[in-house]
TORKOL-466019 format. One record per residue (C-alpha): residue in one letter; x, y, z. Coordinates in Angstrom, 2 decimals. Each point is the difference from the previous one (the first is absolute). Example, Ala and Ser with C-alpha at 12.3 -4.5 7.8 and 13.67 -1.06 7.14 Angstrom:
# TORKOL-466019
code/east/north/up
a/12.30/-4.50/7.80 $
s/1.37/3.44/-0.66 $
This chain:
# TORKOL-466019
code/east/north/up
m/106.85/113.72/118.57 $
q/-2.10/2.99/-1.16 $
n/-0.26/1.17/3.61 $
t/3.80/0.25/0.22 $
i/0.14/2.04/-3.20 $
c/-2.74/2.23/1.38 $
r/2.02/0.42/3.22 $
w/3.05/0.98/-2.08 $
v/-1.94/2.56/-1.98 $
c/-1.52/1.24/3.24 $
a/3.37/0.16/1.71 $
v/1.44/2.37/-2.58 $
g/-3.01/2.23/0.38 $
i/-1.09/-0.24/3.62 $
a/1.44/3.38/0.69 $
c/-2.98/1.67/-1.65 $
v/-2.53/0.64/2.73 $
s/-2.17/2.93/1.12 $
m/0.01/2.02/3.16 $
a/-3.02/2.29/0.06 $
a/-3.56/-0.58/-1.08 $
q/-0.55/3.48/-1.47 $
a/3.44/0.55/-1.55 $
d/1.72/-0.84/-3.25 $
w/3.16/-1.94/0.82 $
a/2.69/-1.02/-2.46 $
l/3.06/-2.18/0.09 $
v/3.32/1.86/-0.26 $
p/1.75/-1.91/-2.84 $
s/3.52/1.10/0.99 $
a/-0.50/-1.48/3.50 $
s/-2.11/-3.05/-0.87 $
h/1.60/-3.28/-0.98 $
a/-0.01/-3.74/0.52 $
g/2.95/-2.36/-0.07 $
v/0.68/-3.68/-0.44 $
t/3.09/-2.04/0.73 $
i/0.50/-2.85/-2.43 $
t/2.66/-2.50/1.00 $
e/1.55/-1.68/-3.01 $
l/1.40/-3.49/0.46 $
t/3.29/-0.24/-1.90 $
q/2.84/-2.52/-0.15 $
s/2.00/2.20/2.37 $
g/-2.86/0.36/2.49 $
e/-2.85/2.37/0.73 $
e/0.02/3.54/-1.38 $
a/-2.62/2.50/1.20 $
h/-1.31/2.59/-2.47 $
h/-2.08/2.97/1.12 $
h/-2.57/1.56/-2.33 $
r/-2.27/2.96/0.53 $
l/-3.34/0.98/-1.46 $
r/0.13/3.78/0.34 $
g/-2.20/2.93/-0.76 $
l/-3.19/-1.57/1.33 $
s/-2.86/2.39/-0.56 $
g/-3.69/0.05/0.68 $
r/-2.82/1.98/1.57 $
v/-2.42/-0.88/2.74 $
a/-3.55/1.21/-0.59 $
d/-2.07/1.65/2.70 $
n/-1.90/-3.28/0.45 $
g/3.27/-1.86/0.76 $
s/0.30/-1.83/-3.32 $
l/3.44/-0.36/-1.56 $
s/1.06/-1.14/-3.45 $
l/3.72/-0.44/-0.60 $
p/1.33/-0.99/-3.43 $
l/3.40/-1.77/-0.03 $
r/2.21/0.35/-3.08 $
l/3.16/-1.72/-1.18 $
n/1.82/3.33/-0.41 $
q/-0.09/0.44/3.79 $
l/2.50/-2.87/0.41 $
d/3.51/1.33/0.67 $
a/1.62/-2.91/-1.86 $
l/-1.11/1.53/-3.31 $
e/2.59/2.75/0.55 $
r/2.77/-2.44/-0.93 $
f/-1.19/0.04/-3.62 $
d/1.35/2.93/-2.04 $
t/-2.79/-0.58/-2.48 $
l/-2.87/-2.35/0.62 $
p/-0.53/-2.75/-2.59 $
p/-2.93/0.91/-2.30 $
w/-2.25/-2.72/1.42 $
l/0.62/1.32/3.52 $
a/-0.15/3.72/-0.79 $
g/-3.62/-0.42/-1.06 $
l/-0.87/-1.70/3.28 $
a/1.94/2.21/2.42 $
d/-2.89/2.37/0.72 $
t/-2.68/-2.67/-0.19 $
t/-1.96/-0.63/3.18 $
l/0.93/-3.51/1.17 $
a/-2.49/-0.09/2.84 $
t/-2.28/2.35/1.90 $
l/-0.26/-0.17/3.75 $
t/-3.22/1.10/1.71 $
t/-1.16/0.27/3.60 $
t/-2.31/1.97/2.26 $
v/1.25/1.73/3.13 $
d/-1.82/0.84/3.23 $
t/0.97/3.66/-0.23 $
r/-1.74/0.93/3.24 $
r/2.50/-2.00/2.11 $
l/2.93/1.58/-1.76 $
a/-1.45/3.51/0.23 $
e/-0.10/-0.38/3.79 $
l/3.69/-0.97/0.23 $
p/1.90/2.74/1.88 $
v/3.32/1.36/-1.29 $
g/2.83/-2.26/1.18 $
s/-2.30/-2.99/0.53 $
t/0.01/-3.40/-1.66 $
l/-2.88/-2.22/-1.08 $
v/0.24/-3.58/-1.23 $
d/-2.87/-1.12/-2.21 $
t/-0.70/-2.79/-2.48 $
l/-1.30/0.96/-3.44 $
v/-1.31/-2.41/-2.61 $
f/1.58/0.67/-3.39 $
h/-1.39/-1.26/-3.29 $
a/1.94/-0.79/-3.19 $
k/-0.38/-2.44/-2.87 $
g/-3.32/-1.26/1.35 $
q/1.56/-0.98/3.33 $
e/0.16/1.62/3.41 $
a/2.61/0.12/2.74 $
p/-0.09/1.49/3.51 $
i/3.11/2.05/0.72 $
k/0.88/1.39/3.43 $
l/1.23/3.61/-0.20 $
r/1.55/2.47/2.42 $
f/-1.17/3.62/-0.34 $
i/2.07/2.75/1.62 $
r/-1.41/3.52/0.06 $
l/3.02/2.26/-0.62 $
d/-1.89/3.30/-0.04 $
e/-3.47/1.32/-0.84 $
e/0.56/-0.60/-3.72 $
t/2.34/-3.01/-0.19 $
l/-0.33/-3.70/0.70 $
r/2.76/-2.60/-0.16 $
v/-1.12/-3.55/-0.83 $
t/2.08/-3.16/0.37 $
q/-0.66/-3.69/0.34 $
a/-0.79/-1.12/3.54 $
e/1.19/-3.58/-0.44 $
e/2.27/-2.01/-2.26 $
l/-1.24/-0.63/-3.49 $
t/1.57/-2.73/-2.10 $
l/-0.89/-1.22/-3.47 $
d/0.37/-3.57/-1.22 $
s/2.29/0.07/-3.05 $
q/-1.67/-3.08/-1.47 $
e/-3.35/1.76/0.02 $
v/1.55/3.17/-1.44 $
r/1.42/-2.10/-2.86 $
a/-3.40/-1.61/-0.57 $
d/-1.51/3.42/-0.76 $
p/0.69/1.20/-3.60 $
v/0.89/3.55/1.11 $
g/2.19/-1.22/2.87 $
r/1.76/-2.49/-2.26 $
s/0.64/2.70/-2.62 $
v/1.48/2.41/2.55 $
l/2.30/-2.69/1.43 $
a/1.11/-0.93/-3.53 $
l/0.63/3.66/-0.83 $
l/2.21/0.26/3.07 $
g/1.92/-3.08/-1.17 $
y/-0.69/-2.32/2.92 $
g/0.45/-3.74/-0.19 $
e/-0.34/-1.89/3.26 $
i/-1.02/2.11/3.00 $
k/-0.86/-0.58/3.66 $
r/-3.62/-0.77/0.71 $
d/-0.61/2.94/2.37 $
i/0.04/3.53/-1.40 $
p/-0.19/2.60/2.81 $
v/-1.96/3.16/-0.79 $
t/0.40/3.43/1.62 $
f/-1.67/3.33/-0.58 $
e/-0.33/3.56/1.19 $
a/-2.21/2.82/-1.18 $
r/-1.08/3.53/0.80 $
l/-3.44/1.44/-0.47 $
t/-0.65/3.73/0.00 $
q/-3.17/1.99/-0.02 $
n/-0.49/1.88/-3.26 $
a/-0.69/3.67/0.21 $
d/-2.20/0.24/-3.10 $
């Protein structure tokens, strides 16, 4: 159960990976997001709802370490509220989970422009770990595109068993949903010119 929650947290943040061992790389928030498709089971049938966790941000240190905080205010569904209820407004910028990993930056530094590398990184969150297979595409000398390299699906029962997952599903107003929740993501990393 906790492993599935860890995989979910990792899935929304797997876009945050480094490319060069001696460079400071940062996620581009405007181009970095994760999505989930939640299929609600209603009396009239199945209804798919798409949600996005946008504005992912984080930095990769020279040693390849990454720390990525995930906050409720990154969820696009909050935009439907003109004003957040007081109990929610206080939590919107709270860090719900922090994702960490270490990247073999040497392999990525050697990736030529226009080339692709598939690698598995082990992400850590909430005391659990999950291996996630990623696809790295070197767009130019300073930009890396990162996407998932295989399907990633969450178990809705395990999401509901986690207090944070249960709260988010309740906030979104879901009753009965399909067991599988597909996850997608895309991110861009750029080298900082500090």
